C-alpha positions as CSV (number, residue, x, y, z in Angstrom):
1,M,130.9,270.2,193.4
2,S,132.9,267.3,194.6
3,S,133.9,265.8,198.0
4,L,137.4,264.6,199.0
5,M,138.9,262.6,201.8
6,I,142.6,263.0,203.0
7,V,144.0,259.8,204.6
8,E,147.3,260.7,206.2
9,D,148.8,259.7,209.5
10,E,151.0,262.8,210.0
11,P,148.8,265.6,211.4
12,I,151.0,268.4,210.0
13,E,151.0,267.0,206.4
14,R,147.3,266.3,206.6
15,T,146.5,269.9,207.7
16,G,148.9,271.3,205.0
17,L,147.2,269.3,202.3
18,K,143.8,270.5,203.4
19,L,144.8,274.1,203.4
20,M,146.4,273.8,199.9
21,I,143.2,272.2,198.5
22,Q,140.9,274.7,200.1
23,A,142.9,277.6,198.6
24,N,143.4,276.2,195.1
25,C,140.5,273.8,194.3
26,P,137.2,275.6,194.6
27,Q,135.4,272.6,193.0
28,I,135.9,270.7,196.2
29,S,133.0,271.5,198.5
30,R,133.7,269.1,201.4
31,I,137.0,267.7,202.8
32,E,137.1,264.9,205.4
33,E,140.2,263.8,207.2
34,A,141.3,260.4,208.5
35,E,144.6,259.6,210.3
36,N,144.7,255.9,209.4
37,G,143.1,253.3,207.2
38,F,140.6,252.0,209.7
39,Q,139.2,255.5,210.4
40,A,139.1,256.2,206.7
41,L,137.0,253.1,206.0
42,E,134.6,254.0,208.8
43,L,134.1,257.5,207.3
44,F,134.0,256.1,203.7
45,Q,131.0,253.9,204.5
46,K,129.1,257.0,205.7
47,S,129.8,259.5,203.0
48,I,131.4,257.8,199.9
49,P,133.6,260.7,198.7
50,D,134.3,261.4,195.1
51,I,138.1,261.5,195.6
52,V,140.3,259.9,198.2
53,M,143.9,261.1,198.7
54,V,145.7,258.4,200.6
55,D,149.3,257.9,201.9
56,I,150.8,254.5,201.2
57,N,152.8,254.1,204.4
58,M,150.5,254.2,207.4
59,P,150.4,252.1,210.6
60,G,147.8,249.3,210.9
61,I,146.6,249.1,207.3
62,N,148.6,250.7,204.5
63,G,147.2,252.9,201.8
64,L,147.0,250.2,199.1
65,D,145.0,247.8,201.3
66,T,142.8,250.7,202.3
67,I,142.0,251.4,198.6
68,K,141.2,247.7,198.1
69,E,138.6,247.7,200.9
70,M,137.1,251.0,199.7
71,K,136.7,249.7,196.1
72,K,134.5,246.9,197.6
73,L,132.2,249.5,199.0
74,S,132.0,251.8,195.9
75,S,133.3,251.7,192.3
76,R,132.8,255.4,191.5
77,T,135.5,256.9,193.9
78,R,138.8,258.1,192.4
79,Y,142.1,257.8,194.1
80,I,145.3,259.8,194.4
81,I,148.4,258.0,195.9
82,L,150.8,260.0,198.1
83,S,154.2,258.4,198.8
84,S,157.6,259.4,200.2
85,Y,159.3,256.6,198.2
86,N,159.9,256.7,194.4
87,Q,159.8,253.0,194.0
88,F,158.5,251.2,190.9
89,E,156.6,248.5,192.8
90,Y,154.5,251.1,194.7
91,A,153.6,252.9,191.4
92,Q,152.8,249.7,189.7
93,S,150.5,248.5,192.6
94,A,148.8,251.9,192.6
95,L,148.1,251.7,188.8
96,L,146.8,248.2,189.1
97,L,144.3,249.4,191.7
98,G,143.1,252.1,189.3
99,A,144.6,255.1,191.0
100,E,144.4,258.2,188.9
101,Q,147.6,259.8,190.1
102,F,150.8,258.9,192.0
103,L,152.4,261.9,193.7
104,L,155.6,262.1,195.6
105,K,155.8,263.9,198.9
106,P,156.0,266.8,199.4
107,A,153.5,267.4,196.7
108,K,153.8,270.7,194.8
109,I,150.7,272.9,194.7
110,S,150.6,272.8,190.9
111,E,150.8,269.0,190.8
112,L,148.1,268.6,193.4
113,K,145.8,271.1,191.7
114,N,146.3,269.5,188.3
115,A,145.6,266.0,189.7
116,I,142.4,267.1,191.3
117,D,141.3,269.2,188.3
118,N,141.9,266.3,185.9
119,I,139.9,263.9,188.1
120,I,137.0,266.3,188.5
121,Q,136.9,266.8,184.7
122,K,136.7,263.0,184.2
123,I,133.9,262.8,186.9
124,N,131.9,265.6,185.2
125,A,132.4,264.1,181.7
126,E,131.2,260.7,183.0
127,Q,128.2,262.3,184.7
128,E,127.3,264.1,181.5
129,T,127.6,260.8,179.6
130,E,125.4,259.1,182.2
131,L,122.9,261.9,182.0
132,K,122.7,261.7,178.2
133,K,122.3,257.9,178.5
134,S,119.5,258.4,181.0
135,R,117.8,260.9,178.9
136,L,118.1,258.7,175.8
137,L,116.7,255.7,177.8
138,T,113.8,257.9,179.0
139,S,113.1,259.0,175.4
140,V,113.2,255.4,174.2
141,E,110.9,254.3,176.9
142,E,108.5,257.1,176.1
143,I,108.2,256.2,172.4
144,R,108.5,252.4,173.0
145,P,104.7,251.9,173.1
146,I,104.4,253.8,169.7
147,V,107.1,251.7,168.1
148,E,105.6,248.5,169.6
149,L,102.2,249.4,168.1
150,D,103.8,250.1,164.8
151,C,105.5,246.8,165.0
152,I,102.2,245.0,165.6
153,Y,100.6,246.9,162.7
154,G,103.6,245.8,160.6
155,L,103.2,242.2,161.5
156,I,99.4,242.2,161.0
157,S,99.6,244.1,157.7
158,G,102.2,241.8,156.2
159,K,105.2,244.2,156.0
160,S,108.4,242.8,154.8
161,R,110.9,241.0,157.0
162,E,113.4,243.9,156.7
163,E,110.8,246.5,157.7
164,V,109.6,244.6,160.7
165,Q,113.1,243.8,161.9
166,K,114.0,247.5,161.8
167,L,111.2,248.0,164.4
168,T,112.1,244.9,166.5
169,A,115.8,246.0,166.5
170,F,114.7,249.4,167.9
171,L,112.9,247.5,170.7
172,G,116.2,245.6,171.4
173,L,114.9,242.3,169.9
174,D,117.0,240.1,167.7
175,V,114.2,237.8,166.4
176,D,113.2,236.1,163.2
177,T,110.2,233.9,164.1
178,G,107.1,234.0,166.4
179,F,103.4,233.5,166.8
180,C,100.4,235.6,167.8
181,F,97.8,235.1,170.5
182,V,94.7,237.1,171.2
183,C,93.1,237.7,174.5
184,S,89.5,238.8,175.0
185,Y,88.6,241.1,177.9
186,R,85.6,242.8,179.6
187,Q,87.2,245.6,181.5
188,N,90.6,247.3,182.3
189,P,92.3,246.2,179.0
190,R,95.4,248.3,179.7
191,Y,96.0,246.7,183.1
192,L,95.5,243.3,181.6
193,L,97.9,244.1,178.8
194,W,100.6,245.2,181.2
195,K,100.2,242.2,183.5
196,V,100.4,239.7,180.6
197,K,103.4,241.3,178.9
198,N,105.3,241.7,182.1
199,A,104.7,238.1,183.2
200,L,105.9,236.7,179.8
201,Q,108.9,239.0,179.8
202,E,109.8,237.9,183.4
203,V,110.0,234.3,182.3
204,G,112.4,235.2,179.5
205,L,110.0,235.5,176.5
206,N,110.2,238.4,174.0
207,C,106.6,239.6,174.0
208,I,105.1,242.7,172.4
209,G,101.4,243.6,172.6
210,D,98.8,246.3,172.5
211,L,95.1,247.0,172.3
212,F,94.2,246.4,168.7
213,H,90.6,246.6,167.4
214,K,88.9,245.7,170.7
215,E,91.2,242.7,171.4
216,L,94.5,242.4,173.2
217,V,96.9,241.3,170.6
218,F,100.3,239.8,171.5
219,F,103.2,238.5,169.5
220,V,105.7,236.1,171.1
221,L,109.0,236.4,169.2
222,G,112.1,234.4,169.2
223,K,115.4,233.5,167.4
224,N,115.4,230.5,165.1
225,R,112.4,228.2,164.6
226,M,110.4,227.9,167.8
227,E,109.2,224.5,169.0
228,M,105.4,224.0,168.4
229,R,104.8,223.1,172.1
230,K,105.7,226.7,173.0
231,M,102.2,227.8,171.9
232,A,100.4,225.5,174.3
233,E,102.9,226.4,177.1
234,V,102.2,230.1,176.6
235,G,98.5,229.4,176.5
236,K,98.6,227.5,179.8
237,F,100.8,230.1,181.4
238,V,98.6,233.1,180.4
239,R,95.5,231.1,181.4
240,M,96.9,230.6,184.9
241,L,97.8,234.3,185.2
242,L,94.3,235.3,184.2
243,D,92.8,232.9,186.7
244,E,95.0,234.4,189.4
245,L,93.8,237.9,188.4
246,G,90.1,236.8,188.7
247,R,89.6,237.0,184.9
248,Q,88.1,233.6,184.3
249,E,85.8,235.1,181.6
250,C,88.7,235.9,179.3
251,R,89.4,233.6,176.3
252,I,92.7,233.1,174.6
253,G,93.2,232.2,170.9
254,I,96.6,231.2,169.7
255,G,97.9,231.1,166.1
256,T,100.7,228.9,164.8
257,I,104.4,229.7,164.4
258,Y,105.7,231.6,161.3
259,E,108.8,233.4,160.3
260,I,108.8,237.2,160.7
261,G,107.6,238.9,157.5
262,S,104.4,238.6,155.5
263,D,103.7,235.1,156.8
264,L,103.4,236.0,160.5
265,R,100.1,237.9,159.8
266,E,98.6,234.4,159.2
267,S,99.2,233.7,162.9
268,Y,97.1,236.7,163.8
269,K,94.2,235.6,161.6
270,E,94.4,232.1,163.1
271,A,94.4,233.6,166.7
272,L,91.2,235.5,165.9
273,I,89.6,232.3,164.7
274,A,90.8,230.3,167.7
275,V,89.6,233.0,170.3
276,K,86.2,233.0,168.7
277,I,85.6,229.3,169.2
278,C,87.3,229.2,172.6
279,D,85.2,228.6,175.7
280,E,85.3,231.1,178.6
281,G,88.1,230.4,181.0
282,S,90.1,228.4,178.5
283,Y,92.6,228.8,175.6
284,S,92.5,227.4,172.1
285,V,95.5,226.7,169.8
286,Y,94.6,227.0,166.1
287,N,94.3,223.7,164.3
288,N,93.6,223.8,160.6
289,K,91.6,220.6,160.7
290,S,89.4,221.5,163.7
291,N,89.0,225.3,163.2
292,T,86.5,225.4,160.4
293,E,85.5,229.0,160.9
294,A,88.2,230.5,158.7
295,D,85.7,232.6,156.9
296,S,84.3,234.1,160.1
297,G,85.6,237.5,159.3
298,G,83.7,238.3,156.2
299,N,80.2,238.7,157.6
300,Y,79.5,242.3,156.4
301,D,75.7,242.2,156.9
302,E,76.0,241.7,160.7
303,V,78.4,244.6,161.1
304,I,76.5,246.9,158.8
305,A,73.3,246.1,160.8
306,K,75.0,247.1,164.0
307,I,76.3,250.3,162.6
308,I,72.8,251.3,161.4
309,N,71.4,250.4,164.8
310,E,73.9,252.7,166.5
311,I,73.2,255.5,164.1
312,K,69.5,255.2,164.7
313,S,70.0,255.3,168.5
314,V,72.0,258.6,168.1
315,D,75.0,257.1,169.9
316,E,78.1,258.5,168.1
317,E,80.6,256.8,170.4
318,A,79.0,253.4,169.9
319,A,78.8,253.9,166.1
320,L,82.5,255.0,165.8
321,S,83.5,252.0,167.9
322,C,82.1,249.8,165.2
323,T,85.2,250.7,163.2
324,S,87.1,247.9,165.0
325,E,84.5,245.4,163.9
326,V,84.7,246.7,160.3
327,L,88.4,246.1,160.3
328,R,88.1,242.6,161.8
329,A,85.5,241.7,159.2
330,V,87.6,242.7,156.2
331,M,91.0,241.6,157.6
332,T,90.6,237.9,158.2
333,N,90.7,236.9,154.6
334,T,93.1,239.4,153.2
335,Y,96.7,238.6,152.2
336,S,98.0,242.0,151.5
337,F,97.4,245.6,152.5
338,K,96.2,246.4,149.0
339,Q,93.6,243.7,149.2
340,L,92.5,245.0,152.6
341,K,91.9,248.4,151.1
342,E,89.9,246.8,148.3
343,N,87.8,245.0,150.9
344,I,87.3,248.3,152.8
345,Y,86.1,249.9,149.6
346,Q,83.6,247.1,149.0
347,F,82.4,247.2,152.6
348,M,81.9,251.0,152.6
349,I,80.0,250.9,149.4
350,L,77.6,248.3,150.8
351,C,77.4,250.1,154.1
352,M,76.5,253.5,152.6
353,K,73.9,252.0,150.3
354,E,72.2,250.3,153.3
355,I,72.4,253.6,155.3
356,Q,70.8,255.5,152.4
357,R,67.9,253.0,152.5
358,Y,67.0,254.4,155.9
359,Y,68.1,258.0,155.1
360,P,67.4,258.7,151.4
361,R,68.5,262.3,151.8
362,L,72.1,261.1,152.2
363,E,72.3,260.0,148.6
364,S,73.4,263.4,147.4
365,A,75.9,264.0,150.2
366,D,79.6,264.1,149.1
367,Y,80.9,262.0,152.0
368,S,78.5,259.2,151.2
369,K,80.3,258.7,147.9
370,I,83.1,256.3,148.4
371,I,85.9,256.9,145.9
372,L,88.3,254.0,145.2
373,D,91.3,256.2,144.5
374,E,90.9,257.8,148.0
375,V,90.8,254.4,149.7
376,M,93.7,253.0,147.7
377,A,95.8,256.0,148.6
378,L,95.6,255.2,152.4
379,E,99.1,254.4,153.7
380,D,98.5,252.3,156.8
381,H,95.9,250.7,159.1
382,M,95.6,253.9,161.2
383,A,94.7,255.9,158.1
384,V,92.1,253.3,157.1
385,E,90.6,253.4,160.6
386,T,90.5,257.3,160.5
387,Y,88.9,257.1,157.0
388,I,86.0,254.9,158.3
389,K,85.5,257.1,161.3
390,I,85.3,260.3,159.3
391,H,82.5,258.9,157.1
392,L,80.6,257.5,160.1
393,K,80.9,260.7,162.0
394,A,79.6,262.7,159.0
395,V,76.6,260.4,158.8
396,M,75.9,260.9,162.5
397,E,76.0,264.6,162.1
398,E,73.7,264.5,159.2
399,T,71.2,262.1,160.7
400,G,71.4,263.5,164.3
401,D,68.3,265.7,164.3
402,Y,66.2,263.3,162.3
403,N,67.1,260.4,164.7
404,K,66.4,262.6,167.8
405,E,63.0,263.4,166.5
406,K,62.3,259.7,165.8
407,S,63.6,258.8,169.2
408,Y,61.4,261.4,171.0
409,Q,58.4,260.0,169.1
410,A,59.3,256.5,170.1
411,V,59.6,257.5,173.8
412,D,56.2,259.3,173.6
413,R,54.6,256.2,172.1
414,A,56.2,254.0,174.7
415,F,54.8,256.1,177.5
416,D,51.4,256.0,175.8
417,Y,51.5,252.2,175.6
418,I,52.4,252.0,179.3
419,D,49.6,254.4,180.2
420,R,47.1,252.1,178.4
421,N,48.5,248.8,179.5
422,Y,50.1,249.3,183.0
423,K,47.4,247.1,184.6
424,S,48.6,244.1,182.5
425,N,51.7,242.1,183.0
426,I,53.7,244.0,180.4
427,M,57.4,243.8,179.8
428,L,60.0,245.8,177.8
429,E,59.8,243.3,174.9
430,H,56.0,243.8,174.6
431,V,56.3,247.6,174.3
432,A,59.2,247.3,171.8
433,E,57.2,244.8,169.7
434,A,54.3,247.2,169.6
435,L,56.5,250.0,168.5
436,N,58.3,247.8,165.9
437,I,61.8,248.5,167.4
438,S,64.3,246.4,169.3
439,P,64.1,246.1,173.1
440,F,67.8,247.1,173.3
441,Y,67.1,250.3,171.4
442,L,64.0,251.1,173.4
443,S,65.9,250.7,176.7
444,R,68.6,253.0,175.5
445,I,66.4,255.8,174.3
446,L,64.3,255.7,177.5
447,K,67.5,256.1,179.6
448,K,68.9,258.7,177.2
449,Y,65.8,261.0,177.1
450,K,64.0,260.2,180.4
451,G,67.0,259.3,182.6
452,K,65.4,256.0,183.8
453,G,64.8,252.5,182.6
454,F,61.5,250.8,181.6
455,T,61.0,249.0,185.0
456,D,61.2,252.4,186.9
457,I,58.9,254.1,184.5
458,L,56.3,251.3,184.8
459,S,56.6,251.1,188.6
460,E,56.2,254.9,188.9
461,K,53.1,254.8,186.8
462,R,51.6,252.0,188.9
463,V,52.4,253.7,192.1
464,E,50.8,257.0,190.9
465,E,47.6,255.1,190.0
466,A,47.7,253.3,193.3
467,K,47.9,256.6,195.2
468,K,44.6,257.7,193.6
469,L,42.9,254.4,194.5
470,L,44.1,254.6,198.1
471,S,41.7,257.5,198.6
472,T,38.8,255.1,197.9
473,D,37.5,252.2,200.1
474,K,39.2,249.5,198.1
475,S,41.4,247.2,200.0
476,I,45.2,247.1,199.6
477,K,44.9,243.7,198.0
478,E,42.4,244.9,195.5
479,I,44.5,247.9,194.6
480,T,47.6,245.7,194.2
481,F,46.1,243.6,191.4
482,E,44.2,246.5,189.9
483,V,47.4,248.5,189.2
484,G,49.2,245.5,187.8
485,F,51.2,244.0,190.7
486,N,51.1,240.2,191.3
487,S,52.0,240.3,195.0
488,Q,50.9,242.6,197.8
489,N,54.2,242.3,199.5
490,Y,56.0,243.4,196.3
491,F,53.5,246.2,195.8
492,S,54.2,247.5,199.3
493,K,58.0,247.2,198.8
494,I,57.9,249.2,195.5
495,F,55.4,251.7,196.9
496,K,57.8,252.4,199.9
497,K,60.7,252.8,197.5
498,Y,59.0,255.8,195.8
499,E,56.9,257.2,198.6
500,N,59.0,256.4,201.7
501,C,56.0,254.8,203.4
502,T,53.8,251.7,202.9
503,P,50.4,251.9,201.2
504,T,48.7,251.5,204.6
505,E,50.8,254.4,206.1
506,Y,50.1,256.5,203.0
507,R,46.3,255.9,203.4
508,A,46.4,256.7,207.2
509,N,48.3,260.0,206.6
510,R,45.9,261.0,203.9
511,N,42.9,260.4,206.1
512,K,44.4,262.6,208.8
513,R,44.4,265.7,206.5
């Protein structure tokens, strides 16, 4: 439904027009009236009608000037000119102002109806077009993060210039060069990603980025060859932004500038090297002479050891998260996606062999057999990541019961050690060493299966033994040292934490019974 305003200084003509429109134009839901240009402008500001029907010859301000002022307030309103004079200059002025129709008085009902119907059709068509554009923009914005991530995968995996530019074109970017920078984080990566991208885009830079294998990876893209100083400028700008956000612990590694295509993946590898040697609260631009850790990504032994440790601790989520480290380890020194898959095959063979050393029964399992053809058939990085996770998940399922049994045994042995040594100044490291396991692993299984850490377990044991001794004649000081505390004040503090009273109060209450 549309709204209409009649601007006519003759009351009889104004009323007649209103009646004609009400009787013949059901699409018009609201009609306003004004007897001169000044009144019309006042009403126009309040309601902004869809159509204005205005007489040219009016006292004060004529119809053409009224339209000029209205167009300053709104560009969407359509105009129908009414005139008693069939003069060319009037019609020409009306057309120059963008009037839809020029009708001579007295206007026939058919002419008036056709004029209003035509305008409403145009309004509806434009609204439909705008709605389609809005829906299209919404759809584009919804899939933009997916396309952006695909673009980053393409740049990192060394896809051709043509393939990458199809994706950047979809994102509305006309670019042919760029560089990568990587940002470390400790928490809220999505928030940090959004802040950095928005800040760079607000200063006029084409920036895409996403969370990629436990790092925030960004590409700054441009047209024609960028100046080398742009890398340091971006590093300084992002560093200032992170400091403002209270993220002083974050590090920024920046690769050098390359043309879009297979070369730009080198910038990603350089950024990974630069971020690794960067100090907290700083940024580092890759320099081939000073960055000597180019082979830092190929340390398979360290990653395999971490995977096995997570498998042994029955932490599936932590084990699967190692996938990111696997990909980082194999990607740094690869120059094609084919070579990356060959490296993945080599890594998985080594990893499965090492796992089988701890779990011999896995040797006969189908999923522990890594087949080269299967790996080489993987089509993209996401497929590679999924492949690794499927194998690790299968291992976790197979070893789960065995690991739980081992963990329960380790927990029981830890409690036995504490029972025998609580009087001494023991620490988590002492217990772990006695059990021949890592302190980190011991801490995790204690919390996992007992719901509390080593310090609480030891303190509870000492408090329980102290309660027994408080029924004897021994002094508080003697009891303090006998149960393993080094300070009477600290003993009292810990005792109160678990018993809601001091050792002295506990003894007094016990004697009253």
